[in-house]
VEXRO-437222 format. One record per residue (C-alpha): residue number from 1; chain; x, y, z. Coordinates in pm, whole numbers, plus 32768, in hexadecimal, padded with zeros to 4 digits. Layout:
% residues N
R   resi   chain     px     py     pz
R    NUM       A      X      Y      Z
...
//
This chain:
% residues 320
R   resi   chain     px     py     pz
R      1       A   7FF9   8004   7FFB
R      2       A   808B   8157   7FA4
R      3       A   80AD   8260   80A4
R      4       A   8119   83D5   80AD
R      5       A   81C4   84B4   819F
R      6       A   819D   8478   8309
R      7       A   81E2   85EB   837D
R      8       A   8142   8733   8326
R      9       A   8195   8886   83A3
R     10       A   80C1   89C1   8371
R     11       A   8153   8B2F   83BA
R     12       A   808D   8C6D   83B1
R     13       A   8050   8DB7   8465
R     14       A   7F5B   8DB2   8579
R     15       A   7E47   8EB8   8515
R     16       A   7D8B   8FC3   85D5
R     17       A   7C4E   8EF4   8570
R     18       A   7CDF   8DD9   8630
R     19       A   7CDD   8E91   877F
R     20       A   7BE1   8E3D   889E
R     21       A   7AF4   8F69   8912
R     22       A   7BCA   8F7A   8A4E
R     23       A   7D45   8F8E   8AA4
R     24       A   7DB7   8FDA   8942
R     25       A   7E39   8E68   8906
R     26       A   7DD9   8D79   8802
R     27       A   7C9B   8CB3   8857
R     28       A   7CBC   8B49   88C8
R     29       A   7BB8   8ADE   87DC
R     30       A   7C82   8B6E   86B0
R     31       A   7DB3   8A8A   872E
R     32       A   7CC1   8969   8723
R     33       A   7C66   89BC   85CD
R     34       A   7DCB   89D7   8561
R     35       A   7E25   887E   860D
R     36       A   7D1F   87D5   8546
R     37       A   7D7B   886A   83FE
R     38       A   7EF2   8800   841A
R     39       A   7E92   8698   84A4
R     40       A   7D9D   8679   8387
R     41       A   7EAB   86DE   827D
R     42       A   7F91   85DA   831C
R     43       A   7E8E   84D2   8314
R     44       A   7E28   8503   81BE
R     45       A   7F8D   851B   813F
R     46       A   7FD8   83C7   81D7
R     47       A   7E9D   830C   817F
R     48       A   7E56   83B4   8026
R     49       A   7CE5   839E   808C
R     50       A   7BD3   8482   8131
R     51       A   7BF8   847B   82AA
R     52       A   7B20   84D4   83D1
R     53       A   7B75   854B   853E
R     54       A   7B20   8430   862B
R     55       A   7BC7   84A1   8762
R     56       A   7CA2   85B9   87FD
R     57       A   7D62   855B   8939
R     58       A   7DE2   8641   8A55
R     59       A   7E15   87A8   89DD
R     60       A   7EBC   888A   8AEF
R     61       A   7EE9   89F1   8A8D
R     62       A   803D   8A62   8B32
R     63       A   8083   8BA1   8A83
R     64       A   7FAC   8CA4   89DE
R     65       A   7FE3   8D1D   886C
R     66       A   7FEF   8E87   8814
R     67       A   7F55   8EFE   86D5
R     68       A   8068   8F56   85D8
R     69       A   8139   8E33   8668
R     70       A   81C6   8D43   8575
R     71       A   8101   8BF2   85AB
R     72       A   818F   8A97   8564
R     73       A   8099   8965   8575
R     74       A   8153   8822   854B
R     75       A   80AB   86DF   8523
R     76       A   8167   859B   8527
R     77       A   80CC   841C   84FF
R     78       A   812C   8368   861D
R     79       A   8062   8228   8609
R     80       A   7F7C   8172   850E
R     81       A   7E6E   8079   8552
R     82       A   7D93   7FCE   8439
R     83       A   7CF7   80FE   83C1
R     84       A   7D4E   81F7   84CE
R     85       A   7E78   82F0   84DD
R     86       A   7F05   8385   8634
R     87       A   7F82   84DA   85E1
R     88       A   8061   859F   86D5
R     89       A   8025   871C   86B1
R     90       A   80F4   881E   874C
R     91       A   809B   8999   873D
R     92       A   81A2   8A97   8787
R     93       A   81D3   8C07   8744
R     94       A   82D7   8D1C   872D
R     95       A   82F3   8E8E   871A
R     96       A   837E   8EA7   85AA
R     97       A   8477   8FC4   862B
R     98       A   851C   8ECB   871A
R     99       A   84CB   8D75   8673
R    100       A   84CF   8CA2   87B9
R    101       A   83AB   8BB5   87B5
R    102       A   82F2   8B3D   88E5
R    103       A   81EF   8A18   88EE
R    104       A   8099   8A91   8926
R    105       A   7FF6   8928   892D
R    106       A   804A   87BA   88DA
R    107       A   7F48   869E   8894
R    108       A   7EF0   856E   87D9
R    109       A   7DD6   8569   86E2
R    110       A   7D58   8419   864B
R    111       A   7CCC   841A   84E3
R    112       A   7C2A   82F8   8426
R    113       A   7C4B   82CD   82B4
R    114       A   7B08   82B2   81F6
R    115       A   7AC1   8211   80A6
R    116       A   79CD   826F   7F92
R    117       A   78C9   8199   8033
R    118       A   78DC   827A   8175
R    119       A   7969   8145   823A
R    120       A   7ACA   8134   82EE
R    121       A   7BD2   80D0   81FB
R    122       A   7D34   803A   8256
R    123       A   7E5D   8105   8261
R    124       A   7FD2   80B3   821F
R    125       A   8089   8072   8362
R    126       A   817E   817B   83FB
R    127       A   82D0   80E6   8470
R    128       A   83AD   81B0   855D
R    129       A   84E5   8228   84A6
R    130       A   85C4   826A   85C9
R    131       A   85C5   8294   8750
R    132       A   84FC   83D2   8765
R    133       A   83ED   832F   8680
R    134       A   83F4   8202   875C
R    135       A   83B8   82C6   888F
R    136       A   8288   836F   87F7
R    137       A   820B   821E   8782
R    138       A   822D   8184   88D3
R    139       A   8187   82A9   8970
R    140       A   8061   828D   8878
R    141       A   8041   8115   88CE
R    142       A   803F   8162   8A45
R    143       A   7F26   825A   8A1B
R    144       A   7E38   8183   8970
R    145       A   7DB7   80DC   8AC3
R    146       A   7DA5   8216   8B70
R    147       A   7CE4   82B9   8A3F
R    148       A   7BE9   8189   8A43
R    149       A   7BA5   81B3   8BBF
R    150       A   7B68   8327   8B9B
R    151       A   7A82   82FB   8A79
R    152       A   79CA   81E7   8B23
R    153       A   79A5   82BE   8C59
R    154       A   7913   83D8   8B89
R    155       A   782D   830A   8AB6
R    156       A   7796   8260   8BFF
R    157       A   771E   83AA   8C86
R    158       A   75B6   841D   8C62
R    159       A   754A   8595   8C7D
R    160       A   73F6   85F9   8CC3
R    161       A   7343   873D   8D37
R    162       A   7353   86C1   8EAF
R    163       A   747F   879B   8EEC
R    164       A   74B1   8902   8F7E
R    165       A   7603   8920   8EE2
R    166       A   764B   8A53   8E06
R    167       A   7603   8A06   8C98
R    168       A   7607   8ABE   8B54
R    169       A   756E   8A4B   8A0B
R    170       A   75BD   8AD1   88AC
R    171       A   74D7   8A7B   877A
R    172       A   7521   8AD3   8611
R    173       A   752D   8A50   84AC
R    174       A   767C   89C7   842D
R    175       A   76DF   8AA9   830B
R    176       A   777F   8A71   81C2
R    177       A   78B7   8B16   8247
R    178       A   78E3   8A07   8334
R    179       A   7905   88F3   822F
R    180       A   7A38   8816   820A
R    181       A   7AB0   875F   80EE
R    182       A   79BD   8644   810B
R    183       A   7883   8729   8123
R    184       A   7863   8713   8293
R    185       A   78C1   880A   83B4
R    186       A   7A17   882D   840A
R    187       A   7A8C   8772   8535
R    188       A   7B48   889F   85AA
R    189       A   7A27   8988   857E
R    190       A   7964   8899   8656
R    191       A   7A77   88BB   8760
R    192       A   7A6E   8A28   874E
R    193       A   78FB   8A2E   877D
R    194       A   793B   894F   88C7
R    195       A   7A2C   8A41   893A
R    196       A   7954   8B5B   8916
R    197       A   782D   8AB9   89CD
R    198       A   791D   8A56   8AE1
R    199       A   79A1   8BBC   8B04
R    200       A   784C   8C43   8B16
R    201       A   77DD   8B52   8C27
R    202       A   791D   8B9C   8CE6
R    203       A   7901   8D14   8CC7
R    204       A   7781   8D01   8D30
R    205       A   77D0   8C2C   8E51
R    206       A   78FA   8CE6   8EE0
R    207       A   7893   8E3C   8E77
R    208       A   79FB   8E70   8E09
R    209       A   7AB6   8E53   8CCC
R    210       A   7B47   8CEE   8C77
R    211       A   7C3B   8C47   8BBA
R    212       A   7C5D   8ACC   8B32
R    213       A   7D71   8A17   8BE6
R    214       A   7D14   88B8   8B78
R    215       A   7C51   8808   8A73
R    216       A   7C35   8699   8A6C
R    217       A   7B52   8549   8A1A
R    218       A   7AD8   85E1   88E8
R    219       A   7A27   84DE   8846
R    220       A   797B   84FF   86F6
R    221       A   7861   8404   86B8
R    222       A   77C2   8481   857B
R    223       A   77F8   85A6   8488
R    224       A   7721   86DD   8474
R    225       A   76A2   8715   830B
R    226       A   7694   8883   82B6
R    227       A   7527   8900   82DE
R    228       A   74EA   8834   8416
R    229       A   746B   88CE   8558
R    230       A   757E   88C8   864D
R    231       A   7552   88D3   87C8
R    232       A   7663   88F6   88B0
R    233       A   7628   88CD   8A1F
R    234       A   7742   8920   8B1A
R    235       A   7725   88C6   8C88
R    236       A   77F1   88FE   8DB6
R    237       A   784C   87B0   8E5F
R    238       A   7969   881B   8F59
R    239       A   7A21   8937   8FED
R    240       A   7B79   8953   9078
R    241       A   7C31   8A73   9108
R    242       A   7C33   8B3C   8FD1
R    243       A   7BBF   8A3F   8ECE
R    244       A   7A6C   89E1   8E4A
R    245       A   7A3A   888E   8D99
R    246       A   793B   88AD   8C84
R    247       A   78A6   877E   8BDC
R    248       A   7826   87CC   8A7E
R    249       A   7746   8708   89A0
R    250       A   770E   875D   8838
R    251       A   75CC   86CE   8782
R    252       A   753A   871B   862C
R    253       A   740D   86C2   8564
R    254       A   7371   8713   8408
R    255       A   727D   8833   843A
R    256       A   7178   875B   83A2
R    257       A   7197   8662   84B5
R    258       A   7168   8676   862B
R    259       A   7263   8582   86D1
R    260       A   73D0   860A   8731
R    261       A   74F5   851F   8700
R    262       A   7629   853B   87DC
R    263       A   774B   858C   86F0
R    264       A   7867   85F2   87E5
R    265       A   78AA   85F9   8955
R    266       A   79CC   86A9   8A0D
R    267       A   7A46   8720   8B5D
R    268       A   7AD4   887D   8B6B
R    269       A   7B8E   8909   8CA2
R    270       A   7B70   8A7E   8CAC
R    271       A   7C3F   8B76   8DA4
R    272       A   7BAD   8CB3   8E21
R    273       A   7C6F   8DF9   8DFE
R    274       A   7C7B   8F3C   8EC5
R    275       A   7C95   908F   8E39
R    276       A   7E0F   9071   8E01
R    277       A   7DDD   8F37   8D38
R    278       A   7E6F   8E51   8E3B
R    279       A   7DB0   8D18   8EB8
R    280       A   7CDF   8D52   8FF5
R    281       A   7C0D   8CA2   90E1
R    282       A   7AA5   8C38   905F
R    283       A   797A   8C06   912A
R    284       A   794A   8AA1   9178
R    285       A   782E   89CA   90F6
R    286       A   777D   88E6   91F9
R    287       A   76D2   87BF   9159
R    288       A   7553   87AD   91D3
R    289       A   74B5   8696   9118
R    290       A   750B   853F   90E8
R    291       A   7568   8581   8F81
R    292       A   763E   86A1   8FE8
R    293       A   76FD   85BF   90DB
R    294       A   7725   84BA   8FD1
R    295       A   77B0   859F   8ED7
R    296       A   7894   8653   8FC1
R    297       A   792A   84F6   901E
R    298       A   793E   849C   8EA8
R    299       A   7A04   85E7   8E65
R    300       A   7AF4   858E   8F75
R    301       A   7B0A   841A   8EF5
R    302       A   7B6F   84A5   8DA1
R    303       A   7C7B   857B   8E2F
R    304       A   7D18   8447   8EDE
R    305       A   7CF9   8374   8DA6
R    306       A   7DC1   8469   8CD7
R    307       A   7EDA   84B0   8DC7
R    308       A   7FC4   83AE   8D35
R    309       A   7F81   8451   8BDC
R    310       A   7FCE   85AE   8C43
R    311       A   813A   85C8   8BB3
R    312       A   8194   8586   8A4E
R    313       A   8305   8517   89DC
R    314       A   83A5   864C   8927
R    315       A   838A   8665   87B4
R    316       A   84D5   86C0   86F5
R    317       A   84B8   883D   86AA
R    318       A   8453   887F   853C
R    319       A   84FF   89DF   854B
R    320       A   865F   8A33   85BB
//
């Protein structure tokens, strides 16, 4: 089976239109879009097939990106299954006057190759070429079980109206500008929607500005066709000293139908900010109903599950 390149690097300037409404920094949702696009390009380049986003692992935002900075998004294949490709993505940025790149975030994205019949299709196996590749490969293998446990824990949870938790719901029609190369909504666009809803929920609860510090367990169950009614529900499930854990579900339906179908699920951790832009204490959320207590424990259980997967082995720098 033929295959192509196993690595893609995108470079561009961060635009003023990428900036969040607060703080003057690039919006985390925009970074999520960049991650998805670079990983998609890598997956398609390897498989020579249309690919869909299946899962995005732990995304920790460790450094902000200023508008006008040079941004580098590096996507590298690190593991292949029968039809899946695990792609490590590193996002870094630098002041073009200085040229010193600093990592903003690092994560693993899983894409699945899809054939003309819209079913998963086989991809060529990727084989490590050196010690650095082997370290990345072994890390990807070690994460498979952790990811499966996180997915199972998130999938088992039910969410009803029997809750006192803060919640925000967005509803809109997916637009032609959201379309990907397969005629569906970009996975990166869906992640941006999730981040925006989580931010609205966190700010509403805290009465403060907030930033994304973590996004993970992003599971894509089905695509969203253009023209579908989209509903995004973000609900507070746990608070820490300055953090708010937000569980977000994305559902969609044909406007001519009534039943919404789950398309994506994600857990986002937001941090509250004071007037100087520093993290600050947030008022505690106290679970009141049985469902509140169950979901609060669920959020803490997910934190324990992902602890072994917090740190990724370093990628060799693409720039010098």
